[in-house]
TORMIBA-188369 format. One record per residue: x, y, z of N, C-alpha, C in turn. Coordinates in steps of 0.001 Angstrom, whole numbers, plus 500000, padded with zeros to 6 digits. Atoms other than C-alpha are relative to their C-alpha. Example, Ala and Ser with C-alpha at 12.3 -4.5 7.8 and 13.67 -1.06 7.14 Angstrom:
<nodes>
500890498810500000512300495500507800500900501200500000499180498810499940513670498940507140499230501090500730
</nodes>
This chain:
<nodes>
498886500951499949913551844665718376499686498885500991500276501182499182913066841121719742498580500023500577501364499839499513909325841774719997499402498701500537500591501266499551908322838110720247500632499522501303499333500427498766910918837386722921499530500843501181500436499123498916909814840403724946498527499824500340501363500346499615906254839124724885499996499049501195499911500982498909907438836432727303501001500414501068498919499694499062910596837821728908500097501500500250499794498597499643911251841063730734501434500437499758498590499673500198914997840841730215500678498932499160499127500890500760917376839337727675501412500242500496498646499881499460920845838613729048500966499261499077498986500551500902923572838108726432501297499869500797498821500187499154926632836594728100501040499116499339498900500784500534929993835027727444501038499803501097498908500276499067932834833452729390501281499754499229498692500482500437936538833109728790500513499110501121499621501001499002938014830095730553501430499526499780498652500546500109941278828299731180500046498735499152500050501239500779940107825272729189498575499538499826501300500563500343937180822934728638499394499117501085500464500955498994936739820990731886499688500708501321500345499267498773934888822997734562499911499117501238500128500899498851934398819922736733501353499569500546498670500440499573938150819360736972500930501188500221498914499037499774940979821828736440499689501416499529500192498714500669939385824728734572498987500900500705500836498989499364937644827932735622499736501146499025500254498770500742936166831141734255501066501026500387499048498921499710938738833929733928499439501368499585500683498755500318936449836549732381498524499694499796501450500163500094932680836867732738499395501342499619500587498751500491930755839470730756498555499761499602501415500110500361927088840171730090499454501371499634500758498806500363924792842718728495498528499675500206501416500204499714921250842920729872499179501071499284500895499084500702918471844473727791498578499736500472501370500125499529915034845110729288499019500376498902501001499723501023911816845347727328499719501494499850500178498559500100911713849077728112501205500699499362498837499444500680915082849519726357501187500283500896498892499762499078917226849865729481501066498926499824498898500957500132920666848256729175500962500125501179498962500052498972923269847220731741501086499060499527498878500846500392926706845700731291500850499631501212498961500364499041929276843852733345501122499320499239498843500676500592932773842645732473501062499903501085499080500187498887935001841154735155501002498895499728498978501039499938938282839295735255499899499300501353500063500794498769938505836532737866501386499447500304498701500521499578941598835604739857500119498508499706499737501436500122943175832246739120499951499355501378499990500736498737942489829720741861500097498490499793499878501428500274942571826325740137501362499631499440498657500230500533946020826712738617500841501230500285499094498905499657949065828886739172500193501002498874499820499097501136949311830322735680499158499530498825500822500317501161947344830456732445500754499108499010499376500743501093948031827891729728500383500979498889499562499086501068950013829626726958498991500146498870500953499929501115947361828764724364498815500904500329501106499124499605944718830648726376500432501462499904499474498637500133946886833757726580500106500388498530499872499728501431947576833483722860498638500274499372501337499874500571943864833128722075499299501273500450500791498904499425942452835805724404500790501287500213499194498839499653945363838137725070500001500305501480500057499804498553944634837805728787501287499463500626498734500359499360947787837693730929499790499640501467500029500294498566948491836273734371500006501291500807499913498720499312949384839807735425498661500723500000501317499372500090945997841046734231499056499430501044500891500641499028944144838518736362500413500326501428499510499707498654946355839233739365499697501437500409500153498584499647946024843027739189498580500523499811501331499489500296942536843505737731498882499021500359501011501009499720940764840281738675499372500155501374500688500029498713938240839839741480499706498539500346500315501363499596937117836780743417498806499478499196501064500622500775934825834333741642498624500359500555501297499686499378932000834976744123499530501399499630500368498621500299932063838725743475499546500157498554500402499945501408931889838253739700498636499341499805501281500684500105929042835768740042498871500847500565501032499153499385927140838154742312499537501080499022500360498976500991927250840840739621499166499387498880500756500680501053926021838330737057498593499660500485501310500361499438923209837120739309499113501237500124500769498755499916922143840722739879499387500357498650500539499748501334921713841044736116498942498965499615501001501037500285919804837746735941498666500324500650501219499695499267917297838975738503499318501213499377500740498923500671914604841122736931498681500221500732501219499813499213912155841872739728499193498717500018500864501177500074909224839530739307499947499443498582500046500415501393909889839163735567500917498834499703499201501139500445911533836376733600501169500470499141498793499677500753915021836441732099500328498867499040499519500962500985916223834718728933501506500157499876498553499991500154919919833807728888500360499609498574499632500216501401921476834026725416501510499845499899498566500219500191924877832581724469500216499204498720499626500781501178926663831093721466500759498775500489499552501251499382927311827444722324499706500084501499500431499740498626925330828000725503500320498862500953499689501138499134925976824499726826501348500196500686498652499777499457929647825391727316499973501034501111499981498918499014929080828683729134499145499670501218500876500346498878926213827364731257500634498952500901499292500987499182928321824406732397500969500695500953499049499286499154931026826751733673499284500834501060500760499222499026928458829013735322499455499108501115500597500900499014926773826081737039501039499499501006498961500464499087930020824723738473500493501130500899499566498853499202931034828207739620498980500311501090501056499725499021927696828777741321499971498907501067499993501093499027927862825343742953501138500171501004498866499783499087931305826162744397499676501069501041500316498871499122929838829302745934498604499884500601501377500230499577926575827722747087499714500455501425500248499589498617927055828619750760499729501501500087500205498549499980927379832352750156498934500433498995500965499634501030925232832403747043498768499117500045501181500851499835922131830701748359498906500438499017501074499724500945919389830438745776500469500294498587499497499664501332921668831214742842499775498869499001500187501124500921921461827722741363498531499878499600501427500031500318917672827816741578499682501051498951500226498912500949917696831133739757500507499633498608499436500405501286919960829775737013499117498956499329500826501066500553917771826720736559498615500480499591501328499484500326914587828796736436499999500857498745499919499229501241915844830891733529499778499091498795500016500695501279915205829896729940501269500364499244498736499833500709918051829634727430499770500024498490499977499978501454918622830520723791501439499787499550498669500308500519921613828921722074500071500448498546499924499486501373922468830973718988500793499077499081499297500978500828924809828215717797499001499045499355501031500886500534921793825929717389499214500693498899500716499236501025919954828649715476500857500124498748499113499740501137922957829364713295500217498747499151499841501252500759923332825695712315498837499778499033501143500086500906919876825969710748500020501090498932499963498859500914920912829106708859501144499945498993498807499901500835924405828626707429500809498701500045499129501178500081926960826019706411501116500104501050498831500066499118929912824950708563501115500885499444499947500061498538931893826443710320498945500893500662501081499322499292929481827741712963500483500816501188499473499163498918931740829820715196499374501386499947500538498645499954930690833287716292500650500872498932499304499193501004933327834789714016499473499710498600500598500336501295931745832927711080498689500751499814501277499282500068928367834467711896500216501493499788499684498580500182929922837931712135500268500288498530499682499812501415931276837539708603498770499796499121501158500324500837928113835965707173498935501090500043501005498941499867925904838771708495500596501389499764499351498743500396928360841448707308500108500987501162499880499183498792929043842752710814501446500317500347498580499855499684932833842854710597500409501437500283499664498604499746932910846654710520499329500568501227500777499530498853930587846871713516500436499369501308499595500726498793931815844243715986501231499160499684498842500873500173934832842004716549499828498754500855499933501217499200935322838457717736501443499882500491498634499896499499938393839019719886500350498910501003499835500971498917937917836066722253500213500719501332500152499293498741937370838662724961498506500048500278501405500251499691934072838161726776499086501168499655500906498874500251932632841679726517499872500270498508500081499830501455933511841985722821499080498951499383500824501072500538931872838640722159498534500176500383501389499686499630928742839744724061499397500999499022500472499000500953928430842778721812499774499371498626500148500695501280928982840590718749498787499073500030501133500916499844926458838052720045498677500743499860501215499200500100923824840762720423499700500356498544500206499595501391924318841985716845499676498801499112500287501211500779924363838445715422498571499533500263501357500423499655921155837570717280498968500907499340500901499041500650919491840719715990499926499728498497499974500285501437920588839881712436499237498715499680500711501246500234919229836341712738498494500200500115501436499720499881915879837676713916499473500725498774500423499261501185915702840110711003499943499094498776499968500939501118916538837255708643498772499093500003501204500822499845913786834974709970499585500059501467500444499692498635911750835863713032499396498766500667500491501227499358911531832461714733500832499615501222499092500321498886913987832708717642499267499377501178500740500513498846911269831988720198499785498490499917500195501438500165910928828478718747501215499191500460498765500677499597914519827651719770500251500045501504499793499897498555914069828386723467500152498609500612499733501261499285915551825555725568500183498802499068499658501076500939916523823538722470501474500145499632498569499985500319920215822677722056500288498896498984499585500982500980921477820999718919501280499297500434498869500820499568923955818183719549500696499409498775499229500634501060926734817063717243499914498481500182500173501447499838925902813378716623501313499260500238498708500676499872929603812518716504500515500033501429499417499817498669930408813829719998498996499895501141501007500096498950927127813784721903499965501252500864500171498868499087926213816073724795501282500217500782498797499656499237929135817871726411499615500400501419500281499673498615928969817843730190498639499513500461501276500401499412925879817493732362498844500638499249501182499458500656922404817993730955499320501024500908500765498989499276920282820972731962498530499592500001501350500544499814916802820196733292499000500484498951500999499432500899914876822509730986500271499713498528499563500048501390916802821785727817499619498692499315500190501154500877915752819445725019501249499887499135498811500258500809918888817965723454499608499103498824500375500779501192918580816665719901501146500063499000498964500017501031921049815574717253499673501020498906500164498986501029921598818334714708501177499904499039498949500109500997923548817723711533500338501343499387499591498779500681925220820290709306499169500177498723500743499662501208923319822048706542500880500839499083499221499222500965924734823584703384499364501340499667500698498742500269922173826393703253498942500204501070501057499712499033919369827994705208498865498998499838501029501034500065916845825311706072498626500626499850501390499574500089913175825621705220499380499966501394500606499965498659910929826440708212499587498635500523500455501325499573909567822891708271501147499020500242498837500870499801913124821482708420500920500483501113499181499519498889914481823489711331499949499000501150499967500932498872915413821667714526498726500083500847501265499965499243912357822968716457498853499321499265501073500630500776910087821816713614500146498483500026499757501440499947911715818371713597499571499429501350500373500452498658911267818028717360498483499999500151501452499921499906907646819142717110499329498840499267500561501106500774906935816515714433500174498674500744499734501251499291908531813756716515499101499836501230500831500051498799906315814655719468498522499772499691501413500183500368903059814317717529499604498542500110
</nodes>
């Protein structure tokens, strides 16, 4: 499983965030952070933490409706942002080995992580360096080369016939489990995930959301009506343009 990825990485870290909204640089924050780490030797570790509200007094109703997370849940079960980040960073660290971070719409989750780590830069020294040194796999970019719109995680769950195995509940740990199964299904379908490392497809209509990441190549990616041929995938297009 993930043989080509494990040729380069010692750990794959599938992660997801639930947030109060879409603007990490302003009013929004992570309220749930979850991850599943898988090492090349088959060892797995998980984390799933609620985070206390600190940027607003109460959750927007639409977030509670979407995730089922309540203000009371965050107050009684949540921990401080620094403590949740520390657990995540512990999973990112893999001895002297390299870690690949995997997320669906990774730009969104990485933006929130980066702002959270920056806020905690005094206590979490070196965390931003660690985040920037990791490589990233955006399964949304891969999925856009595989299936027609819509490209949400729940769409991928249905397309790969995983509905009886996982759920897309808009809860971070459930979505991590779903992400793992979707990624595995995409590899079994066409084993080229390693070609998408650090490549993020961009909707031409909206452009890049948030700040750019140093390692990432951003490239416009349109919608396809079917699985693209290998020579028409986004990595292949980028490779041709660089010749």
